[in-house]
KEKE-3310 file (N, C-alpha, C; in steps of 0.2 Angstrom, whole numbers, plus 5000, padded with zeros to 4 digits):
npx = (4904:4894:4898:4890:4881:4884:4872:4863:4868:4865:4851:4848:4853:4844:4832:4835:4837:4825:4815:4824:4829:4818:4813:4813:4802:4791:4793:4795:4805:4816:4832:4835:4848:4865:4873:4876:4881:4892:4900:4904:4912:4922:4935:4941:4942:4950:4962:4966:4976:4987:4988:4992:5003:5005:5013:5012:5001:4994:4995:4989:4976:4973:4974:4964:4953:4953:4951:4938:4932:4934:4927:4914:4911:4911:4900:4890:4889:4899:4913:4928:4940:4936:4927:4934:4944:4935:4929:4940:4946:4936:4932:4939:4933:4921:4905:4901:4888:4884:4891:4886:4882:4892:4893:4894:4882:4874:4881:4884:4891:4902)
npy = (4912:4909:4907:4916:4912:4916:4917:4920:4932:4940:4939:4946:4959:4962:4963:4973:4984:4985:4995:5005:4997:4994:5006:5010:5004:5012:5024:5028:5036:5034:5026:5008:5003:5010:5013:5025:5034:5026:5025:5039:5041:5032:5035:5042:5032:5022:5029:5031:5024:5028:5041:5040:5046:5061:5070:5078:5081:5093:5095:5084:5087:5098:5093:5085:5093:5100:5090:5086:5097:5098:5086:5089:5100:5092:5084:5093:5096:5104:5111:5109:5116:5128:5133:5135:5145:5155:5159:5161:5172:5181:5183:5192:5205:5203:5207:5207:5203:5196:5184:5172:5168:5163:5150:5132:5126:5136:5144:5149:5146:5158)
npz = (4978:4964:4947:4934:4920:4903:4896:4905:4910:4898:4897:4909:4906:4895:4902:4911:4903:4895:4891:4884:4874:4866:4862:4848:4843:4847:4841:4825:4819:4826:4824:4822:4825:4829:4819:4811:4821:4825:4813:4812:4823:4820:4814:4824:4834:4828:4827:4840:4846:4840:4845:4858:4863:4865:4868:4880:4893:4892:4878:4873:4877:4870:4856:4857:4858:4846:4837:4840:4837:4823:4819:4823:4814:4802:4804:4805:4791:4786:4778:4787:4786:4779:4787:4799:4794:4791:4803:4812:4805:4805:4818:4827:4823:4826:4833:4850:4853:4842:4841:4843:4830:4824:4829:4825:4821:4817:4808:4791:4776:4766)
capx = (4899:4894:4898:4884:4882:4883:4865:4860:4870:4862:4844:4848:4854:4838:4827:4836:4837:4820:4813:4828:4830:4812:4811:4812:4795:4786:4794:4798:4810:4822:4835:4836:4855:4868:4878:4878:4886:4898:4904:4906:4918:4927:4942:4945:4944:4956:4968:4967:4982:4992:4988:4993:5009:5004:5019:5010:4993:4991:4995:4983:4969:4973:4973:4956:4948:4953:4948:4931:4930:4934:4922:4908:4910:4909:4893:4885:4890:4903:4921:4931:4945:4933:4924:4940:4946:4930:4928:4946:4947:4930:4931:4942:4929:4913:4902:4900:4881:4883:4896:4882:4881:4898:4892:4893:4875:4871:4886:4883:4897:4901)
capy = (4915:4905:4910:4917:4910:4921:4918:4924:4939:4943:4940:4951:4965:4963:4965:4980:4989:4984:5001:5008:4992:4994:5013:5011:5002:5017:5030:5026:5040:5031:5020:5001:5003:5016:5013:5031:5036:5022:5027:5045:5040:5027:5038:5043:5026:5019:5033:5032:5021:5033:5047:5039:5050:5067:5074:5080:5081:5099:5094:5079:5090:5103:5089:5082:5099:5102:5084:5086:5103:5096:5081:5093:5103:5087:5082:5099:5097:5110:5110:5111:5121:5134:5135:5138:5151:5161:5160:5164:5179:5186:5183:5199:5211:5202:5210:5201:5201:5192:5179:5165:5167:5159:5143:5127:5124:5143:5146:5148:5148:5164)
capz = (4973:4958:4941:4931:4913:4898:4894:4911:4909:4892:4899:4914:4903:4892:4907:4914:4898:4890:4888:4879:4868:4862:4860:4841:4841:4848:4837:4818:4818:4829:4821:4826:4827:4829:4814:4809:4826:4825:4807:4814:4828:4818:4812:4830:4838:4825:4828:4847:4849:4838:4849:4865:4866:4861:4871:4886:4894:4889:4871:4871:4878:4864:4850:4857:4857:4839:4833:4842:4833:4816:4817:4824:4808:4797:4806:4803:4784:4784:4777:4793:4784:4777:4794:4804:4791:4791:4810:4814:4802:4807:4826:4830:4822:4827:4839:4855:4853:4836:4841:4842:4823:4822:4831:4820:4819:4814:4803:4784:4772:4762)
cpx = (4899:4895:4892:4886:4881:4876:4861:4861:4866:4854:4843:4848:4848:4833:4828:4835:4831:4817:4817:4829:4824:4809:4809:4805:4790:4787:4798:4804:4817:4825:4835:4843:4858:4874:4880:4883:4892:4903:4907:4912:4923:4935:4945:4946:4949:4962:4970:4974:4988:4993:4989:4999:5009:5009:5018:5003:4990:4990:4990:4976:4968:4971:4965:4952:4948:4950:4941:4928:4929:4928:4915:4906:4908:4902:4888:4886:4894:4910:4925:4937:4942:4930:4929:4943:4942:4930:4934:4948:4942:4929:4933:4937:4922:4911:4900:4892:4879:4888:4892:4881:4887:4898:4891:4886:4871:4875:4884:4889:4896:4903)
cpy = (4912:4909:4911:4916:4916:4922:4922:4931:4943:4944:4946:4958:4967:4966:4972:4985:4989:4990:5004:5003:4992:5001:5014:5009:5007:5023:5028:5030:5038:5025:5014:5001:5010:5016:5020:5034:5033:5024:5034:5045:5035:5029:5039:5037:5023:5023:5034:5029:5025:5039:5046:5044:5056:5072:5076:5080:5087:5098:5089:5083:5095:5099:5086:5087:5100:5096:5084:5092:5101:5091:5084:5097:5099:5085:5087:5100:5103:5108:5113:5117:5128:5137:5139:5145:5156:5163:5164:5171:5184:5187:5190:5204:5209:5204:5205:5198:5196:5186:5172:5163:5163:5151:5138:5126:5130:5146:5145:5150:5154:5162)
cpz = (4966:4952:4937:4923:4908:4896:4899:4911:4904:4894:4904:4911:4899:4896:4910:4909:4893:4887:4882:4873:4864:4860:4853:4839:4842:4844:4831:4816:4821:4826:4825:4828:4827:4824:4812:4814:4826:4819:4808:4818:4826:4817:4819:4835:4834:4826:4835:4849:4846:4842:4856:4868:4862:4864:4878:4887:4891:4881:4869:4872:4872:4857:4851:4856:4849:4835:4834:4837:4825:4815:4819:4817:4802:4798:4804:4795:4782:4783:4783:4791:4783:4783:4798:4801:4792:4798:4813:4811:4804:4814:4829:4829:4823:4833:4844:4855:4847:4836:4840:4835:4820:4824:4825:4817:4816:4808:4796:4780:4767:4755)
residu = (MET:PRO:GLU:VAL:SER:ALA:ILE:ALA:LYS:ALA:LEU:ASP:TYR:ARG:LEU:LYS:HIS:TRP:ILE:ALA:LEU:THR:ARG:TYR:LEU:ASP:ASP:GLY:ALA:VAL:PRO:VAL:ASP:ASN:ASN:TRP:CYS:GLU:ASN:GLN:ILE:ARG:PRO:TRP:ALA:LEU:GLY:ARG:SER:TYR:TRP:LEU:PHE:ALA:GLY:SER:LEU:ARG:SER:GLY:LYS:ARG:ALA:ALA:ALA:ILE:MET:SER:PHE:ILE:GLN:SER:ALA:ARG:ILE:ASN:ALA:HIS:ASP:PRO:HIS:ALA:TYR:LEU:LYS:ASP:VAL:LEU:THR:GLY:LEU:PRO:THR:GLN:TRP:ALA:SER:GLU:VAL:THR:GLU:LEU:LEU:LEU:HIS:LYS:TRP:THR:PRO:VAL)
# end
């Protein structure tokens, strides 16, 4: 099996993903790059090597859920501490029919 050159691989990738690669030409609202997303995940990518040894699988899953929650709060322009404090103090008295108001994208600070 002959080795494929880097140029051939790049051209093959371009042909297979042409529609996705040119989507921003059809819709001006679509950014040309994904720098915003890359900047949002950078802190977690940098810390990944530090979190390899969380103690146990259960601890790692718990830490991942909390970090995901904190980053989601930041993406929705909320202070994670204020959000958690408000939700955790209000949740026990919240009506089941109104729990959706505590979701990050619907929550408003008091």
